[in-house]
C-alpha positions in Angstrom: -54.0 13.9 13.1 -51.8 15.9 10.5 -49.2 17.2 13.5 -48.5 13.3 14.6 -47.8 12.5 11.3 -45.2 15.4 11.4 -44.0 14.4 14.4 -43.3 11.3 13.2 -42.0 12.0 10.1 -39.5 14.7 12.4 -38.6 11.8 14.7 -37.8 9.3 12.0 -35.9 12.4 10.1 -33.7 12.9 12.7 -33.1 9.2 13.8 -32.0 8.5 10.3 -29.5 11.2 11.0 -28.5 10.4 14.1 -27.5 6.7 12.5 -25.6 8.4 9.5 -23.7 10.7 11.4 -22.4 7.7 13.7 -21.2 6.0 10.8 -20.0 8.7 8.9 -16.5 8.7 6.9 -13.5 10.8 8.0 -11.8 12.2 5.4 -8.3 13.9 4.6 -8.2 15.2 0.9 -4.8 16.4 -0.5 -4.4 20.0 -1.9 -4.8 19.2 -5.4 -2.1 21.8 -6.2 0.4 23.7 -4.6 2.6 26.4 -5.3 6.4 26.0 -4.5 8.5 29.2 -4.8 11.7 27.0 -4.6 13.1 23.7 -3.8 16.4 24.1 -2.3 18.8 21.1 -2.8 21.6 20.1 -0.7 24.6 18.3 -1.8 27.2 17.2 0.8 29.8 17.6 -2.3 29.2 18.6 -5.7 30.7 16.6 -8.1 33.9 18.5 -9.7 33.0 20.6 -12.7 28.9 20.2 -11.9 26.4 23.2 -10.6 23.0 23.0 -9.1 20.2 24.3 -10.9 17.0 25.3 -8.5 13.5 24.9 -9.6 11.5 28.3 -8.9 8.0 29.3 -8.7 6.6 25.9 -9.9 2.8 24.2 -9.5 3.0 21.0 -8.7 -0.1 18.2 -9.1 -0.5 15.7 -6.1 0.1 12.3 -7.8 -0.2 9.9 -4.6 -1.2 9.5 -1.0 0.2 6.8 1.3 0.0 5.8 5.5 2.7 6.0 7.6 3.1 4.5 11.1 4.8 7.5 12.3 5.9 10.7 10.4 7.2 9.9 7.1 10.6 10.9 7.7 11.1 8.0 10.0 10.0 5.8 6.5 7.6 3.6 8.3 5.5 3.2 5.1 2.3 0.7 6.0 2.0 -2.0 3.3 -1.6 -1.5 1.5 -3.7 -4.1 0.9 -6.9 -4.8 -1.1 -10.6 -4.6 1.0 -13.8 -4.5 -0.1 -15.9 -1.9 1.9 -20.2 -1.8 1.3 -19.4 -3.8 -1.7 -16.6 -1.4 -3.4 -13.0 -3.0 -3.6 -10.2 -0.4 -2.5 -6.6 -1.4 -3.7 -4.8 0.7 -0.8 -6.3 0.0 2.5 -4.2 0.1 5.7 -5.2 -1.1 9.5 -4.2 1.8 11.4 -3.0 2.8 15.1 -3.3 6.0 17.1 0.2 7.6 15.6 -0.8 7.4 11.8 0.1 10.0 9.3 -1.2 10.9 5.7 1.7 11.7 2.8 0.4 13.8 0.0 3.0 13.3 -2.7 3.8 16.0 -5.3 5.7 15.3 -8.3 6.7 11.7 -6.8 7.7 12.7 -3.4 9.7 16.1 -4.5 7.3 17.3 -1.8 5.1 16.1 1.1 2.4 17.6 2.5 1.3 14.9 5.7 -1.2 15.4 8.2 -2.2 13.1 11.3 -4.9 10.7 11.2 -7.6 11.3 13.5 -6.5 8.2 16.6 -9.6 7.0 16.9 -9.7 5.4 13.7 -9.0 2.0 12.6 -8.8 1.3 8.8 -8.2 3.3 6.3 -8.4 3.9 2.5 -7.2 6.3 -0.5 -9.0 7.1 -3.1 -7.7 8.2 -6.5 -9.6 9.7 -9.1 -9.4 12.2 -12.3 -10.6 15.5 -13.2 -12.0 16.8 -16.3 -8.2 18.0 -16.9 -6.9 14.1 -16.2 -5.0 15.6 -13.1 -5.5 13.3 -10.2 -7.4 14.0 -6.8 -6.1 11.9 -3.8 -8.4 11.3 -1.2 -8.2 9.2 2.3 -11.3 8.1 3.9 -11.4 6.4 7.3 -13.6 4.5 9.5 -14.2 3.4 13.1 -14.3 -0.2 12.1 -12.0 -2.3 11.5 -12.3 -3.9 8.5 -11.1 -7.7 8.0 -13.0 -7.7 4.8 -10.8 -9.4 1.8 -7.0 -9.0 1.6 -3.9 -9.5 -0.6 -0.8 -7.8 -0.1 0.0 -7.7 -3.7 
């Protein structure tokens, strides 16, 4: 009888594991900081009497994250909307396609890291948190489900 209970328990636990794995959230986490050796600035013309000073050996903290419909260089930034997922409201959510990119911004887009979003995803939302030192942490969560909950484009 004990063996039968253990088998039943194992089957139930395995079943729960499979169902939660099927609903797993895809996640991209921006690196909290990046070390920059130098940021070159190129000007087509330098105004008379001016010089450029380069910033070197900087530690930049992530400050934002957005989704683009193509590589961010093509300027296809998607407009976020508000969506409620599992009872929680997210202000920055996007319905995405198979060529969406996540942009991690450092020092207000002074440096960007980009990563393509898994093409099988349908809805993504960004989560901003603060660590103990007050630095922003940025994470993109995505789901294969098309979330058409309450939306507002403001």
